[in-house]
N, C-alpha and C positions, 0 to 999 in steps of 0.2 A: 668732373672729367672733361678735359678739353681736347683730348686726342682719341682717335678710334683706330685700334690696330686692325688692319684690313688686308685680306688676301686678294690679289688681283691675278686672274688667269686669262691668258689670251691664246687662241688657237687659230691658225690659218691653214686651211686645206687638210685638216685632220680633226680628230676628237682627242681631247686631253682631259685629264682629271688631276686635281690637286689634293694632296694628302698632308696632314699635319699630325705628327705623333700617332700614326697608325689609323687615322680617321679620315675618310674622304669628305672634303668640304665643298667642292665645286666641280662642275663639268662644263666644258665649252666645246662647241662644234660649229658646223656651218650655219645652223639655224640660230645659234646664240654664241657668237665668236668671243665674247668677253663675259666674265663673271666677276663680281665684287662681293666679298663676304666678310663681315666682321668675325674675328676669331678669338676673342678674349677667352671664351669658355673652354677652348682646346689648347691654350698656350700654357707652357710650364715655366716656372722659374728655373733658369739654367739652360741646359742643352735641349733643343727641340729638333725632331727629325722632320725635315721638309722633303717631300717627294713630288715629282712631276711624272705622270704616267701618260704616255702617248699611245693612242689606240687601246684604251683599257678594255678589259673583259666586261661583259654586261654585268649590271649590279646583281642580277639573279644567278650568276655563275656559282656553282657549288665548289668549294675548295677541295672536297674529296673526289671530285670528278674534273680534273684539270683539262682545259681546252687546248687543242694543238696550237703551236705558235704559227704566226702568219708572216711569211717572208715577202718583203716589199722592196721596191727600188725608189729612192727619192727623186722627185722631179725638180728640185731646186727652189720650189715655191712654198714648201710646207715648213711650218715652224710652230713652236709652242713656247710660251714663257710664263713663269710664275714668279710673282714678287710679293713680299710682305712690306707694306707701306704703313707709315704712321702719320696720317694727315690730321690737321686740326679740324675739329667739328665745324661744319659750314663751308670748308674749303673743298675743292675738287680732289678726287682720289686719283692722282696721277703722279708720275715721277717729277714733274716740274714744280709741283706745289707741296710735295710730301717727302719725308725722309724715307729712303729705301733701306730696310734693315737686312734683307736677304733676297736672293734671286737665283733662279735656275732658268737656263735657256737651251732650247734644242732646235737646230736648223741644219739638217744634213745637206751636203752639197749634191747637186744633180748627179745621178748615176750611182750614188753610194747605196749599196744594199744594206738592209737592216731587218731585224726580226722583231715583230710586234707581239705583245706590248713592249714598249721601250720605257724603262724606268731610270730616271735620274734622281739622286738623293744627296742630301747634305745635312750634317748636324750643325745647327746654328745657335748662337747665343743671342737671345732677344732681350734687350735691356729693359725689361718690365718686371714687375713683382706681382704675382698672383698667388693665392693660397693653393694648397694641394687639393685638387679636385677629388671627389669621392670615387669617380670611375677609375682612377689610377690604382686604387686599392682593392678593386673587385677581382676575384679569382679568375685567372684565364682559363677558358674552357677549350678542350681539344677541338680540332677542325671537324666539322660535320655535326649538325644539330642532332641531338639524340631525340628519340620519340618523346621522352618525358619533357624535354625542354620545349619541343614544338607544341605539345599539348598544353603546357603552361602558358605559352605565348598566345595560343589560340583562345584559351579561356580568358586571359586578360583582355584581349581584343573584344571578345563577346561581352564581357562585363562593361567595357566602355561603350560599345555599340548600344547595348540595352539601356544604359543609363542616359546617354546623350539623346537617344531616340525618344525617350520619355520626358526629356527636359530636366532630368535629375543630374545637375552639373557637379555637385559636390564630390561625387565618387571619383571623377576624373581629376578634379583639383587636388583632392587629398592624395591620390596615387602619384601625382606628378609634383608634389610639394618640394622634394629634394631638388629637382631640376629648376623649378621656379626660384627657389632660394639661391642656388648657385649662379643662375643667370643674372639675378638681381645684383649679386655681389660682384660678378664679372664686369657689369656695366654701370655699377654704382647707382642703382635705382632701388627704391623701396620695393620689397617683395610684395607688399600689400597692393601696390599699384599694378604690378604685373598680374596678380591674381584677379584683381577687379577687371582688368582689360580682357583676360581670358573669359571670365564669367560673362561679361558683356557680349563678347563674340558669340559664345554658345547660346546665350539667351536670344540674340538677334537671329541666329540660324534657326532656332526652334520656333520663334515667333513667325518667321517667314515660311515655315512648313518645309524646310530643307530636310530631306531624308538622308540617313547615313547608309553607305553601301554595306550590304551584308558581308559578314566575314566568311571567306572561303578558306577553311582550315587546310584543305588538301593542297591549295595553291600557295599557301603562306611560305615565304622565304625568310630565313633568318640569316642575315649577312653578318659574318663575324668582323669586328673592328677592334682596333687597339690590342692586337695580339690575343683576341678572344675574350677580352674583358667586357666588351659591349657587343650586343647583337642588335642590328637594325631590323625592324619588322616591316617587310615589304610584300606587296602583291606580286602576282605573276608577271606584271609588266615592269617591275622594278620601282614602282612608285609607292609612297607610304600606304600601308595596309589600312590605316584608319583614315577614312575620307568620306565626304558626302557624295551623293549622286550629282552629276552635272546639272546646273540650272539651265534656264532657257538659252543663255548665251554660251553654254558649254563650260562655265567656270566651276571648278571643284575646290572645296576647302579641305585641305589635307593637314593632318597632324602627325608629323614625323615622330617616331618613337624609337629610342635607342635604350635598351634595357641591359641590366646586369643581373646575373643569377648569384645570389648569396645565400648560403645555407638553405637551399630549397625554395627560395622566394625570388620573384622578379621585381626589380626596382627600376622605375623610369628615371634615368640619370641625365639623359640628353634628348 
């Protein structure tokens, strides 16, 4: 593989979020005005739905409890842009050195009123060939996590927490095998190498005495993605629910989990 399909998100004077095929992939704001994310594992053969959301709702917002819209007036200096680029590996990820496959741009003139969140979208054909990912065939669940689904998700997190805290890494590696295999396929890397890297990461954390944060089942947020086919497991702060306690420098090792519910079981697919 000599090219890396990459999403580039820029935000000036606002917060913006980039979505691809119903999955949020990046946020940009004043603290981090640019985000670059490889997107092979969320890209489809054929039409892809690209979305740019300006002033998005918090990640923890519940779809069954819609937040009121926010009415704003543009100052002429606020803008957001989203591009899908195809740079060669080793080259810079920018419009000058990479092919632009799709883009969305928002820059309202000064004095124009608008209601946030603002969503721009476009269906684009991306000239790449990927297999049909498993998450596309997961059954969509209705908005609002049921008590049973929340209990399943909390139990899965507790299982991972207990295993990783004791240094028993195989439980996590086995449960995330589908994700590992598809990521390896998406980026043309051996799945065994990806598994070995994960094992090395967890072994290093355990050897260093890094503790995993306790699971707070009451605060657990299940964020629906891809039309309800996936749910992202988040803490009350909108960050991944499975993560270590901060180290002395404040660094946290987080493990994002996006799961699908199929015939009463949860599968980690992203």
